[in-house]
C-alpha positions, 0 to 999 in steps of 0.5 A, spaced: 093 842 406 095 847 401 092 854 402 086 855 398 086 862 394 081 867 394 075 865 390 072 869 384 078 874 383 084 874 379 090 870 381 097 873 379 102 869 377 107 874 374 114 872 374 116 875 381 121 872 387 124 865 385 125 859 389 132 861 391 131 868 393 124 867 397 128 862 401 132 868 403 126 870 408 128 869 415 121 870 418 117 864 417 109 863 417 106 860 423 105 853 422 098 853 420 100 856 414 104 850 412 102 847 405 101 840 403 104 835 408 109 831 405 108 823 406 112 819 411 119 820 409 123 814 407 130 813 409 135 818 406 139 816 400 146 815 402 151 819 399 157 815 397 163 815 402 168 820 401 174 823 405 173 827 411 174 835 409 173 840 414 170 845 409 164 840 408 159 839 415 156 833 412 152 832 418 149 839 417 148 838 410 144 831 411 140 834 417 138 841 413 136 837 407 132 832 411 129 838 415 126 841 408 122 834 407 120 835 414 117 842 413 113 839 407 117 839 401 115 832 397 123 831 395 129 834 394 136 832 392 143 836 393 150 837 391 155 841 394 162 842 393 168 845 397 174 844 392 176 837 391 171 835 396 164 833 395 157 831 398 151 829 395 144 827 398 137 826 398 131 826 402 123 825 401 120 822 396 120 822 388 113 819 387 108 820 392 104 815 390 109 809 390 113 812 396 119 811 391 125 815 395 129 821 392 136 819 390 141 824 389 143 823 381 136 824 378 135 828 372 131 834 373 128 840 369 132 846 371 128 852 368 131 858 368 138 856 369 138 854 362 138 862 361 146 862 363 147 856 358 144 860 352 148 867 355 154 863 355 153 861 347 151 868 345 158 870 349 162 865 345 159 868 339 161 875 341 168 872 342 168 870 335 166 876 333 160 874 330 155 878 335 156 885 338 153 886 345 151 893 344 149 892 337 142 893 336 138 887 335 134 889 329 141 888 325 141 881 326 133 880 326 130 885 322 124 882 320 122 881 327 125 888 330 123 893 324 123 900 326 125 904 332 125 898 337 130 894 333 134 900 333 133 901 341 134 894 343 141 891 344 143 884 345 146 886 351 139 888 353 136 882 352 141 878 356 140 882 362 133 883 361 133 891 360 130 890 353 123 892 356 120 886 352 114 883 356 113 876 356 108 872 353 104 867 358 098 871 358 097 869 351 098 861 353 094 861 359 087 864 360 085 860 366 089 855 371 086 849 367 090 851 361 097 850 365 095 842 365 091 841 358 096 845 354 102 840 357 103 837 350 102 843 345 108 845 341 110 852 340 114 855 335 119 860 338 118 866 333 111 866 334 112 866 342 117 872 340 111 876 336 106 875 342 111 878 347 113 884 342 105 885 341 104 886 348 105 893 351 112 894 353 114 893 361 119 899 360 123 903 355 129 899 352 135 900 357 131 903 363 131 898 368 131 890 369 124 887 367 125 879 367 122 876 361 123 869 358 122 872 351 128 875 352 132 869 352 127 866 346 129 871 342 137 870 344 135 863 341 133 866 335 139 870 334 144 864 335 140 860 330 141 866 325 148 867 326 150 860 327 146 857 322 144 851 327 139 850 331 140 854 338 139 847 342 145 844 337 149 849 338 149 850 346 150 842 346 156 842 342 159 848 345 157 849 352 154 842 355 160 838 351 165 843 352 164 843 360 164 836 360 157 835 362 154 828 362 147 828 364 145 835 361 140 836 355 134 839 351 129 834 351 126 831 345 119 830 347 115 832 353 118 826 357 124 825 361 127 819 359 133 818 364 131 816 372 127 822 375 123 824 380 115 826 379 114 833 379 108 836 382 105 843 381 100 846 387 099 853 383 098 856 390 093 851 392 089 852 386 091 845 384 089 841 391 092 836 391 098 838 387 098 835 380 103 831 377 106 835 371 112 831 370 111 830 362 111 837 359 113 840 352 118 845 354 118 848 347 114 854 350 120 856 354 125 853 349 132 857 350 129 860 356 128 854 360 127 847 357 134 844 359 134 838 364 140 836 368 143 833 375 145 837 381 152 835 380 152 837 373 150 844 375 156 844 379 161 842 374 158 847 369 158 853 374 165 851 376 167 851 368 164 857 367 167 861 373 174 858 372 174 861 365 173 854 361 167 856 357 169 864 356 175 868 355 176 873 360 173 879 356 166 875 355 166 873 362 167 880 365 161 882 361 157 876 363 159 879 370 157 886 369 150 887 373 144 891 373 140 893 379 134 888 381 128 892 383 127 891 391 134 888 392 140 891 395 144 884 395 142 881 388 144 884 381 143 881 374 148 880 369 148 877 362 144 870 364 148 870 371 146 873 378 150 875 383 148 875 391 151 878 397 151 874 403 154 875 410 160 870 407 161 873 401 158 874 394 156 868 390 154 867 383 149 863 379 142 862 377 135 859 379 129 856 375 122 854 376 118 851 372 111 847 373 113 842 379 120 843 379 125 848 383 132 849 382 138 853 385 145 853 383 150 858 386 158 858 387 163 862 390 167 867 385 172 862 384 167 856 383 170 852 389 164 852 394 158 850 390 151 848 392 145 846 387 139 844 390 133 841 386 125 840 389 119 837 386 113 841 389 112 848 387 108 854 389 106 850 395 103 856 399 097 860 397 097 868 396 096 874 400 090 879 399 095 883 394 096 876 390 103 876 393 106 869 394 106 867 401 112 863 404 113 859 410 117 853 413 119 850 406 122 856 404 126 857 411 128 850 410 131 851 403 135 857 405 138 854 411 140 848 407 144 852 401 146 857 406 149 852 410 152 849 404 155 856 401 157 859 408 158 853 413 153 856 418 150 850 421 144 852 426 138 854 423 137 860 428 144 863 426 143 862 418 136 866 419 140 872 422 145 872 416 139 872 411 138 878 407 132 881 406 129 878 400 129 882 393 123 881 389 127 878 383 130 874 380 123 872 377 121 865 376 120 864 369 114 862 365 108 862 368 103 866 365 102 874 367 095 872 370 090 867 370 083 867 371 079 863 376 072 862 376 
């Protein structure tokens, strides 16, 4: 059963550690701390037969993905590449009611990985001479940023989350049930931006990295102002299509139209059992986290990005100019792109977390070695007395799988020995800063 949160106290859902960086935790909680057990496993979805490749241990990848389901994750799908060789697999169930099995190519809400797409679009306009990274945002959006704040915050600060702008979740949800009852409410991005700007700043402009979806909602408004197009249209035409992606899109309604898994939110045990939040109007996070994709498409995207197909060298270099992430010696954040230093070398990518859907996608610097992993159960453990999210076997199993994919470490114990101390970022997008529980 999920851990029950303490009653009658404030439950903090601030953007803190993400799925991928929580997965870096080496120590696991005792088995008694595990979350909702997964239903009996159906047969694993078989990956298409492919030539043997010494760089891909297909048996280990399949085993670690099955271990993730056995640890308590409802379902998972993964795509791994090493040069021209590739592997895809799935484990667990896409629907806990019917037992429908997971399949590798299902569509999936990728959350904050959307930020990488949005950053690429802004940097393309930098390359076109229409935006200057170190220009004040008030130059482009004077009505939204009048006065000193508009002169102090630059475009770069939005993209690397050093603007100090707070998030707006506190205004959207005041209690846990709002997360479900507000599923079909449509939000205007300008109103979201104004909510964030009305909140007390998280810091001085340029002072430190403070992750907030508001930065990328505003980046979308910047694209609209500069290009004269809806930012979703611009990103689709100039990023998604340019990368050759076939199953990546901004949804036009709360419903996914293609084949997909159901997505279950546990909300740290408050939702017991976890609730199906597959249908959700993602306008509340717009250009910060609303994209749908597949794991294979994500690998294609990051390979295209890192090999210079989407940006010129100067703009890609700016994207990979990073700032420290508080609490981490191995993770840093660039312009919509994060770096993580593993024992086998540096990797680049991003992760995402929206209700019921978790994703991680990382690649070697040259884009040759890649993994994208999606899961359909989120916030499956409870909170400790300090309102920090607990971790356990599911997180260990996630780490073992994607670490095996990137570094070739096949033994769980060996993988744990090499995992760095987890930073407290890259923060998960977009649940409220705090929710009250009666």
